[in-house]
C-alpha positions as CSV (number, residue, x, y, z in Angstrom):
1,M,0.0,0.0,0.0
2,H,1.1,3.5,-0.7
3,D,-0.2,6.9,0.6
4,E,-0.9,9.9,-1.6
5,T,2.8,11.0,-1.6
6,G,3.9,7.8,-3.2
7,G,5.6,6.6,0.0
8,P,4.6,3.5,2.0
9,A,1.3,3.8,3.9
10,R,1.6,3.8,7.7
11,D,-1.2,3.0,10.2
12,E,-1.1,4.2,13.8
13,Q,1.0,1.3,15.0
14,G,3.2,1.3,11.9
15,P,6.1,3.5,13.2
16,V,6.2,1.6,16.5
17,V,6.5,-1.8,14.9
18,E,9.0,-0.5,12.3
19,A,11.1,1.0,15.0
20,S,11.1,-2.2,17.0
21,L,12.3,-4.2,14.0
22,T,14.9,-1.8,12.9
23,E,18.5,-2.1,13.9
24,P,19.8,0.6,16.4
25,Q,22.2,2.0,13.8
26,T,19.4,2.5,11.3
27,V,17.3,4.3,14.0
28,V,20.1,6.6,14.9
29,R,20.8,7.3,11.2
30,E,17.2,8.2,10.5
31,A,17.0,10.3,13.6
32,L,20.1,12.2,12.5
33,H,18.5,12.7,9.1
34,V,15.4,14.1,10.6
35,R,17.3,16.3,13.1
36,V,19.7,17.8,10.6
37,F,17.9,17.6,7.3
38,G,14.2,17.6,8.4
39,S,13.5,14.2,6.7
40,P,15.2,11.4,4.9
41,A,13.6,12.5,1.7
42,F,15.2,15.9,1.9
43,F,18.5,14.3,2.7
44,R,18.2,12.4,-0.6
45,L,17.2,15.6,-2.5
46,W,20.1,17.4,-0.8
47,L,22.6,14.7,-1.8
48,A,21.3,14.9,-5.4
49,Q,22.0,18.7,-5.3
50,V,25.5,18.2,-3.8
51,V,26.4,15.7,-6.5
52,S,24.9,17.7,-9.3
53,A,26.4,21.0,-8.1
54,T,29.9,19.5,-7.8
55,G,29.5,18.3,-11.4
56,D,28.2,21.7,-12.4
57,W,31.3,23.5,-11.1
58,L,33.6,20.8,-12.7
59,G,31.8,21.2,-16.0
60,L,32.0,25.0,-15.9
61,L,35.7,24.9,-15.3
62,A,36.2,22.3,-18.1
63,I,34.0,24.1,-20.6
64,S,35.9,27.3,-19.9
65,L,39.3,25.6,-20.5
66,L,38.0,24.0,-23.7
67,A,36.7,27.4,-24.9
68,I,40.1,28.9,-24.4
69,R,41.8,26.0,-26.2
70,V,39.5,25.9,-29.3
71,G,39.4,29.7,-29.5
72,S,43.2,29.9,-29.9
73,G,44.0,33.5,-31.0
74,S,40.9,35.0,-29.6
75,E,40.7,33.2,-26.2
76,G,39.0,36.1,-24.3
77,A,36.2,36.5,-26.9
78,S,35.6,32.7,-27.0
79,L,35.4,32.4,-23.3
80,S,33.1,35.4,-23.0
81,L,30.8,34.0,-25.7
82,V,30.5,30.6,-24.1
83,L,29.9,32.1,-20.6
84,A,27.3,34.5,-22.0
85,A,25.5,31.5,-23.4
86,R,25.1,30.2,-19.8
87,I,23.4,33.4,-18.8
88,A,21.2,34.2,-21.9
89,P,18.5,31.5,-21.5
90,G,17.6,32.8,-18.1
91,F,16.2,36.0,-19.7
92,F,14.1,34.3,-22.4
93,F,13.3,30.8,-21.2
94,G,13.1,31.3,-17.4
95,P,9.5,32.5,-17.3
96,I,8.3,29.8,-19.7
97,A,10.2,27.2,-17.6
98,G,8.2,28.2,-14.6
99,V,4.9,27.6,-16.4
100,L,6.1,24.2,-17.5
101,V,7.2,23.3,-14.0
102,D,3.8,24.1,-12.6
103,R,2.1,22.0,-15.3
104,L,4.2,18.9,-15.3
105,N,5.2,16.2,-12.8
106,R,8.2,17.9,-11.0
107,K,10.0,14.6,-10.3
108,R,9.9,13.7,-14.0
109,V,11.1,17.2,-14.9
110,M,14.1,16.9,-12.7
111,V,15.0,13.4,-13.8
112,T,14.5,14.3,-17.5
113,C,16.7,17.4,-17.1
114,D,19.4,15.5,-15.4
115,V,19.5,12.8,-18.1
116,C,19.5,15.4,-20.9
117,R,22.3,17.3,-19.2
118,A,24.3,14.1,-18.9
119,L,23.8,13.5,-22.7
120,V,25.0,17.0,-23.5
121,M,28.1,16.4,-21.3
122,L,28.9,13.1,-23.0
123,S,28.9,15.0,-26.4
124,L,31.2,17.8,-25.2
125,P,34.5,16.0,-25.4
126,F,34.0,15.7,-29.2
127,V,33.1,19.4,-29.7
128,E,35.9,21.3,-31.4
129,T,34.4,24.6,-32.3
130,V,33.4,27.7,-30.2
131,W,29.9,27.6,-31.7
132,G,29.4,24.0,-30.7
133,L,30.3,25.0,-27.1
134,V,27.8,27.9,-27.3
135,V,25.0,25.5,-28.4
136,A,25.9,23.0,-25.6
137,S,26.0,25.9,-23.0
138,L,22.6,27.1,-24.1
139,L,21.1,23.6,-23.8
140,L,22.7,23.0,-20.4
141,E,21.4,26.3,-19.0
142,A,17.9,25.7,-20.5
143,F,17.7,22.3,-18.7
144,T,19.0,24.0,-15.5
145,M,16.3,26.6,-15.7
146,M,13.8,23.8,-15.6
147,W,15.6,21.8,-12.9
148,S,16.1,24.6,-10.3
149,P,12.4,25.8,-10.0
150,A,11.2,22.2,-9.9
151,K,13.6,21.5,-7.1
152,E,12.6,24.6,-5.1
153,A,8.9,23.9,-5.6
154,S,9.4,20.4,-4.3
155,V,11.3,21.3,-1.1
156,P,8.1,22.0,1.0
157,H,6.8,18.5,0.2
158,V,9.8,16.8,1.8
159,V,10.7,19.2,4.7
160,P,8.5,20.2,7.7
161,E,7.6,23.9,7.6
162,D,9.5,24.7,10.8
163,Q,12.7,23.4,9.2
164,L,12.5,25.2,5.8
165,A,15.2,27.7,6.9
166,S,17.6,24.9,7.7
167,A,16.8,23.2,4.4
168,N,17.6,26.4,2.5
169,S,20.8,26.9,4.5
170,L,21.9,23.4,3.5
171,S,21.0,24.2,-0.1
172,I,23.4,27.1,-0.1
173,V,26.1,24.8,1.2
174,A,25.3,22.4,-1.7
175,A,25.2,25.1,-4.3
176,Y,28.3,27.1,-3.4
177,G,30.3,25.0,-1.0
178,T,30.9,22.4,-3.6
179,F,33.1,24.7,-5.8
180,P,36.4,23.5,-4.0
181,L,35.3,19.9,-4.8
182,G,34.8,20.7,-8.4
183,A,38.1,22.6,-8.6
184,G,40.0,19.7,-6.9
185,L,38.5,17.2,-9.3
186,M,39.7,19.3,-12.2
187,V,43.2,19.3,-10.8
188,L,43.0,15.5,-10.3
189,F,41.8,14.8,-13.8
190,G,44.6,17.0,-15.2
191,R,47.2,14.7,-13.4
192,L,45.3,11.5,-14.5
193,S,45.2,12.5,-18.1
194,T,49.0,13.1,-18.1
195,A,49.9,10.0,-16.1
196,L,47.6,7.3,-17.3
197,F,46.1,8.1,-20.7
198,D,49.0,9.0,-23.0
199,S,48.0,6.7,-25.8
200,S,46.1,6.7,-29.1
201,W,43.0,4.9,-27.7
202,A,42.8,7.5,-25.0
203,D,43.0,10.2,-27.6
204,N,40.1,8.6,-29.6
205,L,37.9,8.6,-26.5
206,R,39.0,12.2,-25.6
207,L,40.4,11.1,-22.2
208,D,42.2,14.4,-21.8
209,E,41.7,16.8,-18.9
210,E,38.5,18.3,-20.2
211,G,37.2,15.0,-21.5
212,L,37.5,13.3,-18.1
213,A,35.8,16.2,-16.4
214,F,32.9,16.1,-18.9
215,Y,32.5,12.3,-18.4
216,A,32.5,12.7,-14.6
217,N,30.0,15.5,-14.8
218,A,27.7,13.3,-16.9
219,L,28.0,10.7,-14.2
220,T,27.0,13.2,-11.5
221,F,23.9,14.1,-13.4
222,L,22.9,10.4,-13.7
223,V,23.6,9.7,-10.0
224,A,21.4,12.8,-9.2
225,A,18.6,11.4,-11.4
226,V,18.7,8.0,-9.6
227,L,18.5,9.7,-6.2
228,I,15.5,11.9,-7.3
229,V,13.6,8.9,-8.9
230,T,13.1,7.5,-5.4
231,L,11.8,10.8,-3.8
232,P,8.3,10.4,-2.3
233,L,6.9,13.6,-4.0
234,P,3.1,13.9,-4.1
235,V,1.1,13.0,-7.1
236,R,-1.6,15.5,-8.1
237,P,-5.2,14.3,-7.9
238,K,-6.7,12.8,-11.0
239,E,-9.1,15.7,-11.5
240,E,-6.3,18.2,-11.3
241,R,-4.2,16.2,-13.8
242,R,-7.2,16.1,-16.2
243,A,-7.7,19.8,-15.9
244,A,-4.0,20.4,-16.6
245,K,-4.2,18.1,-19.7
246,L,-7.1,20.2,-21.0
247,R,-5.1,23.4,-20.4
248,R,-2.2,22.1,-22.4
249,N,-4.4,21.9,-25.4
250,Q,-5.1,25.6,-25.2
251,L,-2.4,27.6,-27.0
252,A,-3.2,30.9,-25.3
253,H,-3.2,29.4,-21.8
254,P,0.6,29.5,-21.2
255,L,0.6,33.2,-21.7
256,D,-2.3,33.5,-19.2
257,E,-0.4,31.4,-16.7
258,L,2.7,33.5,-17.2
259,R,0.9,36.7,-16.6
260,E,-0.8,35.2,-13.6
261,G,2.6,34.3,-12.1
262,W,4.1,37.7,-12.7
263,R,1.0,39.5,-11.3
264,F,1.1,37.4,-8.2
265,A,4.9,37.9,-7.8
266,F,4.4,41.7,-7.6
267,Q,1.0,41.9,-5.9
268,N,1.5,39.6,-2.9
269,P,3.3,41.7,-0.3
270,V,5.7,39.0,1.0
271,V,6.6,37.6,-2.5
272,R,7.0,41.2,-3.7
273,T,9.2,42.1,-0.8
274,V,11.5,39.0,-1.4
275,N,11.8,39.5,-5.1
276,M,12.4,43.2,-4.9
277,G,14.8,42.9,-1.9
278,L,16.9,40.1,-3.4
279,A,17.1,41.4,-6.9
280,T,17.6,45.1,-6.2
281,G,20.0,44.4,-3.4
282,L,22.1,42.3,-5.7
283,I,22.5,45.3,-8.0
284,G,24.3,47.1,-5.2
285,G,26.0,44.1,-3.6
286,G,27.1,42.6,-7.0
287,M,29.2,45.7,-7.6
288,L,31.5,44.7,-4.7
289,V,32.8,41.8,-6.7
290,P,34.4,43.6,-9.7
291,L,35.3,46.7,-7.6
292,G,36.7,45.0,-4.5
293,A,40.1,44.5,-6.2
294,I,40.3,48.2,-7.2
295,Y,39.4,49.3,-3.7
296,A,41.9,47.0,-2.0
297,T,44.7,48.1,-4.3
298,D,44.0,51.9,-4.8
299,L,42.6,52.9,-1.5
300,L,43.9,50.4,1.1
301,D,47.3,49.8,-0.5
302,A,46.8,46.1,0.2
303,G,47.2,44.7,-3.3
304,D,45.9,41.3,-4.3
305,S,46.2,39.9,-0.8
306,G,43.8,42.6,0.4
307,Y,41.2,41.5,-2.1
308,G,41.8,37.9,-0.9
309,Y,41.0,39.1,2.6
310,F,37.8,40.7,1.3
311,I,36.6,37.5,-0.4
312,T,37.5,35.4,2.6
313,A,35.6,37.7,5.0
314,L,32.6,37.8,2.7
315,G,32.5,34.0,2.6
316,L,32.9,33.6,6.4
317,G,30.2,36.2,6.9
318,V,27.8,34.3,4.6
319,A,28.6,31.1,6.4
320,T,27.9,32.7,9.8
321,G,24.6,34.2,8.7
322,V,23.4,30.9,7.3
323,A,24.4,29.1,10.6
324,L,22.7,31.7,12.8
325,I,19.4,31.6,10.8
326,S,19.4,27.8,10.9
327,L,19.8,27.9,14.7
328,G,17.3,30.6,15.4
329,Q,14.7,30.1,12.7
330,R,11.8,29.2,15.0
331,R,12.1,32.4,17.1
332,L,12.4,34.8,14.2
333,D,9.9,37.0,12.4
334,K,11.4,36.0,9.0
335,A,9.9,38.8,6.9
336,R,11.1,41.6,9.3
337,V,14.6,40.1,9.7
338,F,14.8,39.8,5.9
339,T,14.0,43.5,5.4
340,W,16.2,44.8,8.2
341,A,19.1,42.6,7.1
342,L,18.9,44.4,3.7
343,V,19.2,47.8,5.5
344,A,22.1,46.5,7.7
345,A,23.9,45.3,4.5
346,A,23.7,48.8,3.1
347,V,25.2,50.3,6.2
348,F,28.0,47.8,6.3
349,L,28.8,48.4,2.6
350,A,28.8,52.2,3.1
351,L,31.2,51.9,6.1
352,S,33.4,49.4,4.3
353,A,33.8,52.0,1.5
354,T,34.5,54.8,4.0
355,F,37.3,53.2,6.1
356,S,40.8,53.5,4.8
357,R,42.3,50.8,7.0
358,L,42.3,47.3,5.9
359,H,41.2,45.6,9.1
360,F,38.2,47.9,9.5
361,S,37.1,47.4,5.9
362,V,37.5,43.6,6.2
363,A,35.3,43.6,9.3
364,M,32.6,45.5,7.5
365,V,32.8,43.1,4.5
366,Y,32.3,40.3,7.0
367,G,29.1,42.1,8.1
368,I,28.0,42.3,4.5
369,G,28.4,38.6,4.1
370,L,26.5,38.0,7.4
371,C,23.5,40.0,6.1
372,A,23.8,38.4,2.6
373,G,23.5,34.9,4.0
374,T,20.6,35.9,6.2
375,V,18.8,37.5,3.2
376,Y,19.3,34.6,0.9
377,V,18.1,31.9,3.3
378,L,15.1,33.9,4.6
379,G,14.1,35.0,1.1
380,F,13.8,31.5,-0.2
381,T,12.1,30.3,3.1
382,L,9.5,33.0,2.8
383,L,8.7,32.0,-0.7
384,H,8.4,28.4,0.3
385,E,6.0,29.3,3.1
386,N,3.9,31.9,1.4
387,V,3.3,30.5,-2.1
388,D,0.9,27.7,-2.9
389,D,2.2,24.6,-4.7
390,N,0.5,25.3,-8.0
391,M,2.3,28.7,-8.2
392,R,5.8,27.8,-6.9
393,G,7.4,27.0,-10.3
394,R,6.5,30.3,-11.8
395,I,7.5,32.3,-8.7
396,F,10.9,30.7,-8.3
397,S,11.5,31.0,-12.0
398,T,10.6,34.7,-11.8
399,L,13.1,35.1,-8.9
400,Y,15.9,33.4,-10.8
401,T,15.3,35.6,-13.8
402,L,15.3,38.8,-11.7
403,V,18.5,37.7,-9.9
404,R,20.3,36.9,-13.1
405,T,19.3,40.1,-14.7
406,C,20.4,42.2,-11.7
407,V,23.7,40.4,-11.1
408,L,24.6,40.7,-14.8
409,F,23.7,44.4,-14.7
410,A,25.8,44.9,-11.6
411,L,28.9,43.1,-13.0
412,A,28.6,45.0,-16.3
413,I,27.7,48.5,-15.1
414,G,29.9,48.6,-11.9
415,P,33.3,49.1,-13.7
416,L,31.8,51.5,-16.2
417,L,30.2,53.5,-13.5
418,E,33.5,53.6,-11.5
419,E,35.4,55.0,-14.5
420,S,32.7,57.7,-15.1
421,L,32.5,58.8,-11.5
422,D,36.3,58.9,-11.2
423,R,36.5,61.2,-14.2
424,L,33.8,63.5,-12.7
425,S,35.5,63.5,-9.3
426,K,38.9,64.4,-10.8
427,R,37.4,67.2,-12.9
428,F,35.3,68.9,-10.3
429,W,37.0,68.1,-6.9
430,E,40.5,66.7,-7.8
431,R,39.2,63.6,-6.0
432,N,39.1,65.4,-2.6
433,V,36.2,67.1,-0.8
434,E,36.2,68.8,2.6
435,V,33.6,67.6,5.1
436,L,33.5,69.3,8.5
437,G,37.0,70.5,8.0
438,I,38.3,67.0,7.1
439,D,39.7,66.1,3.7
440,V,38.0,63.1,2.2
441,Y,39.5,61.2,-0.7
442,V,36.7,60.4,-3.2
443,P,37.9,58.4,-6.2
444,G,35.4,56.7,-8.5
445,V,35.6,53.4,-6.7
446,R,34.6,54.9,-3.4
447,L,31.7,56.9,-4.9
448,T,30.5,53.8,-6.8
449,L,30.4,51.7,-3.6
450,W,28.6,54.4,-1.8
451,L,26.1,54.5,-4.6
452,A,25.7,50.7,-4.3
453,A,25.1,51.1,-0.6
454,V,22.3,53.7,-1.3
455,I,20.7,51.2,-3.8
456,I,20.6,48.5,-1.2
457,L,19.3,50.9,1.4
458,V,16.5,52.1,-0.8
459,A,15.7,48.4,-1.6
460,G,15.6,47.7,2.1
461,V,13.4,50.7,3.0
462,V,11.0,50.0,0.2
463,A,10.8,46.4,1.3
464,V,10.0,47.4,4.9
465,A,7.3,49.8,3.6
466,S,5.9,47.1,1.2
467,L,5.6,44.6,4.0
468,R,3.9,47.0,6.4
469,V,1.3,47.9,3.7
470,G,0.6,44.2,3.2
471,E,0.2,43.7,6.9
472,R,-2.3,46.6,7.2
473,N,-4.3,45.0,4.3
474,G,-4.2,41.6,6.0
475,E,-2.2,40.0,3.1
476,R,0.7,38.5,4.9
477,S,0.0,34.9,3.7
478,G,0.4,33.7,0.2
479,G,-1.8,31.8,-2.2
480,T,-3.2,32.0,-5.6
481,P,-4.3,35.5,-6.7
């Protein structure tokens, strides 16, 4: 017998009997899974994400190296073109992907996307042109744009509501903490290709550094697919499936569903607050990445090591924020902490750009990371808690599209804005202004980071106001519009 979630049916005495027949080690292991991960099902989903993300980082490094090799003579342009192909589908395909995720069986979507990504990876060792890499990158990103919203929409089905913040904290670890694993595997495959596969048969199978990485990445996707196949995700009732089938026959309906998702994303106060806060805040915070090296070199006289301190402090701050939210999630008003963390991030960024001593600036960057980890975890948790299941695919797809757009805008506009403001500062103030009798050095990089702080501050203040308006109107909870 099976229950409606596809898992084994349990009567009142079922858990007691099962516990009595289970070995002590199994009981301890399952208790640990529930304590740390919320449920064994989420532990399986998290493992799939860890394996898949490790392969993603490995594949990204390998495809970048291959782009440089096949684009000999114009390496920079080749690499930029291939990486741009990883970003472009998010702008055009992301919203449509959300509609598809809400219509289709999410488990099948994730498994199909993993298998398709594995097939693309298996073909990459035999690609020898930049345009072939561009097409492969477009396909990989399109499948990822389906997989990610399907995964996020499935999380509330496998985790108790009071442990969603912990689940999102673990998801951050899986998504970004696996980069060292991917990089380490890339180094390992480089050594293996030199030591073990220096022969003609190895050349025919493309068992060089990039080829081994692509094969390994394909394997990670297949392993993730196997893990997801066994997830006990709920099956929609027969009436709902029949209605969805009828909707699929209506050509105009996808556009209606797309408009419905976007309207809900900007009308519901909590969802609007999260989307606006995360996306707009990233415009300001994203500028810190390209400008941090300039600030460390030109203003702090710390060189490349100073930028390394910045990145390390930022990472440690994010880790601390994620850990604190996981520990205190049950006692927090998540929406208020989310909005005030945005405001605090703006203050930390402004202070970091103001100080001229390395240790003070590094301490402020740690504060930025602390707030960033808090905002990320609580933002995703609020969406999980406040959006109905039939809308989650579109809402998370909307969020991913906004985030990608704002990050790309920040990375592209930050250096240009720094140069423009530096020229203006030099022309009008000789890069020095007097404030209360104190000379303040105002090069373009400091002005740009101050402007970034203002952007985050405005986003935080507007988010606070948006949430209060929603509370006055009694719209705190989510649902269908």
